[in-house]
C-alpha positions as CSV (number, residue, x, y, z in Angstrom):
1,M,-151.4,104.4,108.1
2,T,-153.1,104.8,104.7
3,T,-151.9,103.1,101.5
4,G,-154.7,103.8,99.1
5,G,-157.5,101.8,100.8
6,A,-156.2,98.5,101.9
7,S,-153.4,97.6,104.7
8,P,-150.6,95.7,103.0
9,R,-150.4,92.1,104.0
10,P,-147.5,91.3,106.3
11,V,-144.8,89.6,104.6
12,V,-142.1,87.4,106.6
13,M,-138.8,87.4,104.6
14,T,-136.1,84.9,105.1
15,P,-132.2,86.3,104.9
16,R,-132.1,85.1,101.5
17,E,-135.1,86.8,100.4
18,C,-133.9,89.9,102.2
19,R,-130.6,89.5,100.1
20,E,-132.4,88.9,96.8
21,Y,-134.9,91.8,97.2
22,L,-132.2,94.3,98.0
23,R,-129.9,93.0,95.2
24,A,-132.7,93.6,92.7
25,L,-133.3,97.1,93.9
26,E,-129.6,97.9,93.3
27,R,-130.4,97.7,89.4
28,F,-132.3,101.0,89.9
29,G,-129.2,102.9,90.7
30,V,-129.0,106.5,91.7
31,K,-132.3,108.5,91.7
32,L,-132.3,111.8,93.0
33,G,-135.5,113.3,94.3
34,L,-137.9,113.2,97.6
35,D,-141.2,112.5,96.0
36,N,-140.9,108.7,96.3
37,I,-139.6,108.5,99.8
38,R,-142.0,111.1,101.1
39,A,-145.0,109.1,99.6
40,L,-143.6,105.7,101.2
41,L,-143.0,107.2,104.5
42,G,-146.3,108.9,104.4
43,A,-147.9,105.6,104.2
44,L,-145.9,104.3,106.9
45,G,-147.0,107.1,109.2
46,D,-144.0,109.5,108.8
47,P,-141.8,107.6,111.2
48,H,-139.1,110.0,110.6
49,R,-140.9,112.7,112.6
50,A,-141.0,110.5,115.7
51,F,-137.4,111.5,116.8
52,P,-135.2,114.5,117.0
53,S,-132.3,114.1,114.7
54,V,-128.9,115.6,113.4
55,H,-128.1,115.5,109.9
56,V,-124.5,115.4,108.6
57,A,-123.4,116.2,105.0
58,G,-120.1,116.4,103.5
59,T,-117.7,115.0,100.9
60,N,-115.1,113.7,103.4
61,G,-115.4,113.0,107.1
62,K,-119.2,112.7,107.4
63,G,-119.1,109.1,108.5
64,S,-116.4,109.5,111.1
65,V,-118.2,112.9,112.4
66,C,-121.4,110.8,112.8
67,A,-119.5,107.9,114.5
68,M,-118.0,110.5,117.0
69,L,-121.4,112.1,117.6
70,E,-123.0,108.8,118.5
71,S,-120.0,107.8,120.5
72,I,-120.6,111.2,122.7
73,L,-124.1,110.7,122.8
74,R,-123.3,107.1,124.2
75,A,-120.9,108.6,126.9
76,H,-123.8,110.7,128.2
77,G,-126.2,107.7,128.5
78,R,-128.1,108.8,125.5
79,R,-129.8,106.0,123.2
80,A,-128.8,107.3,120.0
81,G,-129.6,105.9,116.4
82,L,-127.0,106.0,113.8
83,Y,-127.5,105.6,110.1
84,T,-124.4,105.8,107.7
85,S,-123.4,104.2,104.4
86,P,-122.0,102.4,102.8
87,H,-121.5,99.3,104.7
88,L,-118.2,97.1,104.5
89,V,-119.4,93.4,105.0
90,D,-123.2,93.3,106.2
91,V,-125.9,95.6,105.3
92,R,-127.1,95.9,108.7
93,E,-123.9,97.9,109.6
94,R,-125.6,101.0,108.3
95,I,-128.3,100.8,111.1
96,R,-127.3,101.0,114.7
97,I,-128.6,102.0,118.1
98,G,-126.3,102.4,120.9
99,G,-123.4,100.9,118.6
100,S,-125.1,97.6,118.2
101,L,-126.3,96.5,114.6
102,I,-130.3,96.1,113.8
103,P,-130.8,92.4,114.8
104,R,-131.5,90.5,111.7
105,S,-135.0,89.6,112.9
106,D,-136.2,93.2,113.2
107,F,-134.4,93.8,109.7
108,A,-136.2,91.2,107.8
109,R,-139.5,92.1,109.6
110,L,-139.4,95.8,108.6
111,L,-138.1,95.2,105.2
112,G,-141.1,92.9,104.6
113,R,-143.4,95.6,105.9
114,I,-141.7,98.3,103.5
115,R,-142.1,95.8,100.4
116,S,-145.8,95.1,101.2
117,T,-146.3,98.9,101.3
118,I,-144.4,99.5,98.3
119,E,-146.6,97.2,96.5
120,V,-149.8,98.6,97.3
121,L,-148.5,102.2,96.6
122,R,-147.5,101.0,93.1
123,T,-150.9,99.2,92.5
124,A,-152.6,102.4,93.4
125,G,-150.2,104.6,91.3
126,R,-148.9,106.5,94.1
127,L,-145.3,105.9,93.3
128,D,-143.9,107.2,90.0
129,A,-141.1,104.6,90.3
130,P,-139.9,101.7,92.3
131,P,-137.8,103.3,95.5
132,T,-134.2,102.7,95.2
133,Y,-131.9,100.5,97.6
134,F,-131.0,103.9,99.4
135,E,-134.5,104.9,99.6
136,V,-135.7,101.4,101.1
137,L,-132.9,101.4,103.6
138,T,-133.5,104.8,104.7
139,T,-137.0,104.0,105.4
140,L,-136.1,100.9,107.3
141,A,-133.7,103.0,109.3
142,F,-136.4,105.5,110.3
143,L,-139.0,102.9,111.1
144,Y,-136.5,100.9,113.5
145,F,-135.5,104.2,115.2
146,A,-139.2,105.2,115.7
147,E,-140.1,101.9,116.8
148,K,-137.3,101.5,119.4
149,K,-137.8,105.2,120.5
150,V,-134.3,106.3,120.2
151,D,-133.5,109.6,122.2
152,I,-132.0,111.1,119.0
153,A,-130.8,109.7,115.5
154,V,-127.5,110.8,113.8
155,L,-128.2,110.5,110.1
156,E,-125.3,110.7,107.5
157,T,-126.3,111.8,103.8
158,G,-125.7,109.2,101.1
159,L,-125.1,111.4,98.0
160,G,-125.0,115.2,98.0
161,G,-127.8,116.5,100.2
162,R,-130.5,118.5,98.4
163,F,-132.1,115.4,96.8
164,D,-130.7,112.8,99.2
165,A,-133.3,110.4,100.8
166,T,-132.3,111.6,104.3
167,N,-133.2,115.1,103.5
168,V,-136.9,114.6,104.4
169,V,-135.9,115.2,108.1
170,T,-136.1,118.6,109.7
171,P,-133.3,118.2,112.3
172,L,-132.3,120.0,115.4
173,L,-129.0,120.6,113.7
174,S,-127.4,120.4,110.3
175,V,-123.8,119.6,109.8
176,I,-121.6,120.1,106.7
177,T,-117.9,118.7,107.3
178,S,-116.0,119.3,103.9
179,I,-116.3,120.0,100.4
180,S,-114.2,118.5,97.6
181,K,-114.8,117.0,94.1
182,D,-116.6,113.8,94.3
183,H,-119.5,112.3,92.6
184,Q,-119.3,115.0,90.0
185,E,-121.8,113.3,87.6
186,Y,-124.5,113.8,89.9
187,L,-123.5,116.8,91.9
188,G,-121.8,119.1,89.3
189,R,-118.4,119.8,88.0
190,T,-117.4,122.6,90.1
191,L,-116.6,123.2,94.0
192,A,-119.5,125.8,94.0
193,A,-122.0,123.4,92.4
194,I,-121.1,120.7,94.8
195,A,-121.4,123.0,97.9
196,F,-124.9,124.1,96.7
197,E,-126.0,120.4,96.5
198,K,-124.5,119.6,100.1
199,A,-125.9,123.3,101.3
200,G,-129.6,121.6,100.4
201,I,-129.7,120.1,104.0
202,I,-130.0,123.3,105.6
203,K,-133.5,124.2,106.8
204,P,-135.3,127.4,107.8
205,G,-134.0,128.4,111.2
206,V,-132.0,125.3,111.9
207,P,-128.5,125.9,113.2
208,L,-125.7,125.0,110.9
209,V,-122.3,123.8,112.0
210,C,-119.9,124.1,109.0
211,G,-116.4,122.8,108.9
212,V,-115.7,124.4,105.4
213,E,-113.3,127.2,106.4
214,T,-112.8,129.5,103.3
215,G,-113.1,129.7,99.6
216,V,-116.2,129.4,97.2
217,S,-117.6,126.5,99.1
218,S,-117.8,128.5,102.2
219,R,-119.4,131.5,100.4
220,V,-122.0,129.3,98.8
221,I,-123.0,127.5,102.0
222,R,-123.1,130.7,104.1
223,N,-125.3,132.6,101.9
224,R,-127.5,129.7,101.7
225,A,-127.9,129.7,105.3
226,R,-128.4,133.3,105.3
227,E,-131.3,133.1,102.8
228,L,-132.9,130.5,105.1
229,G,-132.3,132.2,108.5
230,A,-130.1,129.3,109.7
231,P,-127.6,130.3,112.3
232,W,-124.1,129.9,110.9
233,L,-121.9,128.1,113.3
234,P,-118.3,127.9,111.8
235,V,-115.8,125.3,113.3
236,F,-112.9,127.3,112.8
237,G,-112.4,130.9,112.8
238,C,-114.8,133.1,114.6
239,G,-113.6,131.8,118.0
240,G,-112.6,128.3,116.9
241,A,-109.1,127.3,116.3
242,L,-107.5,123.6,116.4
243,D,-103.8,122.9,117.5
244,E,-102.1,119.5,117.1
245,T,-99.0,118.3,119.0
246,K,-97.3,114.9,118.1
247,R,-96.1,112.9,121.2
248,P,-94.5,109.5,121.7
249,S,-97.9,108.3,122.7
250,G,-99.6,109.8,119.6
251,R,-101.2,112.9,118.5
252,R,-102.9,115.2,120.9
253,F,-105.2,118.1,119.9
254,R,-106.4,121.2,121.4
255,Y,-109.5,122.6,120.1
256,E,-110.7,125.8,121.5
257,L,-114.3,127.2,120.9
258,K,-115.5,130.6,122.0
259,G,-112.9,130.2,125.3
260,E,-113.9,126.5,126.0
261,V,-110.8,124.3,125.6
262,F,-111.1,120.6,124.5
263,E,-108.0,118.5,124.6
264,F,-108.3,115.0,123.1
265,S,-106.5,112.3,121.3
266,P,-109.0,110.8,119.0
267,G,-109.8,106.9,118.9
268,L,-109.3,107.5,115.0
269,R,-106.0,107.9,113.6
270,G,-104.8,110.9,111.7
271,T,-104.5,114.7,111.7
272,H,-107.7,114.5,109.5
273,Q,-109.5,112.9,112.6
274,G,-108.4,115.6,114.8
275,V,-110.4,118.0,112.3
276,N,-113.4,115.9,112.3
277,A,-113.2,115.6,116.1
278,A,-113.3,119.5,116.4
279,V,-116.6,119.4,113.9
280,A,-118.0,116.7,116.2
281,V,-117.2,118.8,119.2
282,A,-118.5,121.9,117.7
283,A,-122.0,120.1,117.0
284,V,-122.4,118.7,120.3
285,R,-122.0,122.3,121.7
286,A,-124.6,123.5,119.5
287,L,-127.0,120.8,120.4
288,H,-126.3,121.8,123.9
289,R,-128.0,125.0,123.4
290,V,-131.0,123.7,121.4
291,W,-131.7,120.2,122.7
292,R,-129.9,118.9,126.2
293,P,-126.8,119.7,128.3
294,F,-123.5,117.9,127.5
295,D,-120.6,117.2,130.0
296,H,-117.3,118.5,129.0
297,Q,-115.4,115.4,130.2
298,A,-118.0,112.9,128.6
299,I,-117.6,114.8,125.2
300,V,-113.7,114.1,125.3
301,R,-114.5,110.5,126.3
302,G,-116.8,110.0,123.4
303,I,-114.1,111.4,121.1
304,E,-111.1,109.3,122.5
305,T,-113.3,105.8,122.6
306,V,-115.0,106.0,119.1
307,E,-114.5,103.0,116.8
308,W,-115.1,103.1,113.0
309,E,-114.3,100.4,110.7
310,G,-112.4,101.1,107.7
311,R,-110.6,104.3,108.8
312,L,-107.0,103.5,109.3
313,E,-108.1,100.2,110.9
314,T,-105.7,97.8,112.2
315,V,-106.8,94.1,111.5
316,S,-103.7,92.3,112.2
317,K,-99.9,92.6,113.3
318,R,-96.4,91.1,112.1
319,P,-97.1,92.6,109.4
320,L,-99.1,95.5,110.5
321,V,-102.1,95.4,108.1
322,L,-104.1,98.8,108.0
323,L,-107.5,99.4,106.0
324,D,-108.4,102.8,105.0
325,G,-111.0,103.7,102.4
326,A,-109.4,107.0,100.9
327,H,-111.9,106.6,97.9
328,N,-111.3,110.2,96.5
329,E,-108.4,112.7,96.0
330,D,-108.8,114.4,99.6
331,G,-109.2,111.0,101.0
332,A,-106.0,110.0,99.3
333,R,-104.2,113.2,100.2
334,A,-105.1,112.7,104.1
335,L,-103.9,108.9,103.9
336,A,-100.5,110.2,102.1
337,A,-99.8,112.7,104.8
338,Y,-100.4,109.9,107.7
339,V,-98.2,107.5,105.8
340,R,-95.6,110.1,105.7
341,E,-95.6,111.0,109.3
342,E,-96.4,107.7,111.0
343,I,-95.3,104.7,109.0
344,S,-91.4,103.8,108.7
345,G,-90.0,100.5,107.6
346,P,-91.2,98.7,104.5
347,L,-94.4,99.4,103.2
348,V,-96.8,97.8,100.7
349,L,-100.0,99.1,99.5
350,V,-102.7,96.8,98.1
351,F,-104.9,99.2,95.7
352,A,-108.3,99.2,94.0
353,M,-110.6,101.9,93.0
354,M,-113.7,102.7,91.4
355,R,-113.4,103.9,87.8
356,D,-115.3,107.0,88.1
357,K,-113.0,108.3,90.9
358,A,-109.6,110.6,90.5
359,V,-107.6,107.3,90.0
360,R,-104.8,109.2,88.4
361,R,-104.8,111.9,91.3
362,A,-105.0,109.0,93.9
363,A,-102.1,107.0,92.5
364,E,-100.0,110.1,92.3
365,L,-100.4,110.7,96.2
366,L,-100.3,107.2,97.4
367,F,-97.8,105.3,95.0
368,P,-94.4,107.1,95.9
369,R,-93.8,105.9,99.4
370,P,-94.5,102.0,99.2
371,K,-91.8,99.7,98.0
372,K,-94.5,97.8,96.2
373,V,-98.0,98.6,95.0
374,I,-100.2,95.4,94.3
375,L,-103.5,96.3,92.2
376,T,-106.2,93.9,92.5
377,S,-109.8,93.6,91.8
378,I,-113.3,93.7,93.5
379,P,-116.2,92.5,92.1
380,F,-118.1,95.6,91.3
381,A,-119.1,97.0,88.1
382,R,-117.7,100.4,88.7
383,A,-114.4,99.0,89.9
384,A,-111.4,99.9,87.7
385,A,-109.7,96.9,86.4
386,A,-106.0,96.5,87.7
387,E,-105.0,97.1,84.2
388,E,-106.7,100.5,84.0
389,I,-104.9,101.7,87.0
390,L,-101.6,100.7,85.8
391,A,-102.3,102.6,82.5
392,A,-103.1,105.7,84.6
393,A,-99.8,105.6,86.6
394,P,-97.3,104.3,84.2
395,R,-94.4,106.2,86.0
396,F,-94.8,103.7,88.9
397,R,-94.7,100.5,86.5
398,R,-91.4,99.3,88.1
399,K,-92.8,98.7,91.5
400,I,-96.5,97.4,90.4
401,I,-97.5,94.1,90.8
402,L,-100.7,92.8,89.0
403,E,-102.9,90.3,91.2
404,P,-106.4,90.3,90.3
405,V,-107.4,87.8,93.1
406,L,-107.9,89.6,96.4
407,A,-107.0,87.0,98.6
408,A,-103.5,86.2,96.7
409,A,-103.0,89.9,96.5
410,L,-103.2,90.1,100.3
411,A,-101.0,87.2,100.9
412,R,-98.3,88.6,98.3
413,A,-98.5,91.9,100.4
414,K,-97.6,90.3,103.6
415,R,-94.8,88.3,102.1
416,E,-93.5,91.6,100.6
417,A,-93.8,93.5,103.5
418,G,-92.2,90.8,106.0
419,P,-93.0,90.7,109.7
420,R,-91.8,94.3,110.6
421,G,-93.3,95.9,107.6
422,T,-96.7,97.4,106.9
423,V,-99.3,96.4,104.5
424,L,-101.8,99.5,103.7
425,V,-105.1,98.5,101.8
426,A,-106.5,101.5,100.4
427,G,-108.7,103.2,97.4
428,S,-112.2,102.3,98.0
429,L,-114.5,101.2,101.2
430,Y,-115.7,98.5,98.8
431,L,-112.2,97.1,98.7
432,V,-112.0,97.4,102.3
433,G,-115.2,95.3,102.9
434,E,-114.0,92.8,100.4
435,V,-110.8,92.4,102.5
436,K,-112.6,92.0,105.6
437,K,-114.6,89.2,104.1
438,V,-111.3,87.5,103.1
439,L,-109.8,87.8,106.7
440,R,-112.8,86.4,108.2
């Protein structure tokens, strides 16, 4: 390791120091670009080059697809690292091996090493600016996966793709799940612009599994793959087809890919999770050709046993309480479809959302079905106040209750739903995380 002359002095960080250091990094916000993380990783011996990886981008579904891929790898006895964002309660949720969170001792030790290295690089003038929160956590994940000698890592992009900190890897396989409008202040106002940013993860000669079926987004991604000589592997069309059957026991999907048929009931709920499962299956079949063999039954077992918090997650019964991020318009649309098809009886929605999201469209999709909508607050600067959401959805005023205290909002929702009803908490993964803290 070279850091401009002197090796950094090891630092042992306490849990409190870890929290304070990461909180201080958050003030740097989002900084798109790869120069800083490349300099930091270079000083640490380029740990991201120590293991093969799968790199996953997309507007919606990428976290679920990553979770499914890790579950499939585990079903095959592979020791897979998983890096995702955001977390719900504990920052260590972002970094896992074999389903287990990184231990606190390893997190603190590696964060101390990274902080010391940053100080040396800053003193030597080798960093243009302090690394961001996401760059530091990405570096920590790479260090941990390299140290523990994972068989493979599944990496979810944080924002976009082209300038995302995870995009320093040259993976065995790239995956793009879906494209819709989100984070437009960073990625562009049009679907074509957003698709171009997501397509930035495509690498020369590296196969691309793509769940985007048609339209301008598909054309942009396919053209970029062609320019880079990356084999184009569509999930749907060209030999890939997904069918769904609704049974008393739940939804059953049949995915056919180039003559091979997979039948499964995903561990995650909703039609959209059947689509995500098809993307994961297509990705594994591509990995079969470029890495190691996979067993048909173990693939299905991985899909059916996957667990992923905050995606139509059941946290209690009587009343049934479901948590779902649904943080943008497409996520709200998928959730609304699930509610129409699967939830009967009294329904109460607890809702909060970030003000830079499509609040009005999400309200139009999610507010019609519940008998009551309880608007609440979460402690984030970007969060819309309950009054702002009310102003964006005036036609639902009669069913809306304002309750800024989250614990009180949840208690009110349970009373309104009654023991046979359903409480749905949705609108942001940050809301889901705060509710999980209340429940704990």
